[in-house]
N, C-alpha and C positions, 0 to 999 in steps of 0.2 A: 598774119595767123602764125602762131607758134606750132611747130611740129616736132616730133621725135622720130628718129630713124635708127635702124640697126643695119650696119654694113659689114660684109665679109669680103675679103679679097683673096683669091686663090691663084697664085702664080702657076703657070703651066710650063712644061718642058724644061724644068730645072730641079736640081736637088737643093739649091740655096733659096729658101723661101723668104728669109729675113729681109734682104735688100728691097724687094718689091713691096713688101708689107710696110717696112719702115718708110720708104719713099712716099707711100700713100698716106700714112698717118702723119708724117711730118708736114705734108702739104695741108692736111685738114687743120692742123694746129695753127697754121698761119691765117686762118679764116675767122670770120666773126660768128663762130658756132661753138657750142660747148662740146668737148670731145672727151669721151670716157672709153679708154682702150681696155678691152677685156682679153681673156685668154682665147676666146673663140670668135669674137666679133668686136666691133667698135660701135658704141652708142653715140648718137649726135642729137643735139637739140638746138633750136633756134628758129628764126623766122624762115618761112617756107622757101623764099628765094635764096636766102643765105645758105641754107642746108643743101639745096640742090646745086647751087653754083659751086659750093665747096666740094661736093662729091664729084661733080663734073671735072673740076680742075685737078683734083687729086687723082682721078682715074686717068686723065690725059697724061699727067706727069709719070705715073707708074707704068702706063701702057707704052710710053715712049721708050722705056728701057727693057721691057719684057712683055711676053704674052701673059695676060691675066684674065680672070673671070671676076666680075663683081656681082654680088647678090645684095639687094637693097630692099628693106621693108620700111615703110613710112606710115605714120599715123598722126592725125590731128586730135585723136581722142584718148591717147595714153597720158596718164599723169607723169610728171617729171620731178625728180628729186635731185636736181643738179647741185653737187657740192662745189663745183668749179666754175669760175667765170668763163665767158666766151674766150676761146683760143687756148684754154688750158685743159689738161687732163685731170681726172680725179686724183691721180698720183701727184701731179704738180701742186694740187691744193691740199695734199697731206693725207689723202685716203688711198688705201690699197688693200 
């Protein structure tokens, strides 16, 4: 089953937000899911097991380095207009 998800990562107890967020999104990009990084959240699409495994691995990697909160919304009913192949961001595929 293909799903879409919207994830947001919130680093805690730091003034440097970028490193934790970048660590999280870099890990997502290594996985077999489509990644679309936005200004406020990251959209993912792919097979249900791939999406949840990617989020779990990315959370673990980011949480190893800092305290974070992760917010996830997932749906099997939302249409997807993915311009990028799995493992790439929309920016990698030329969209921004």
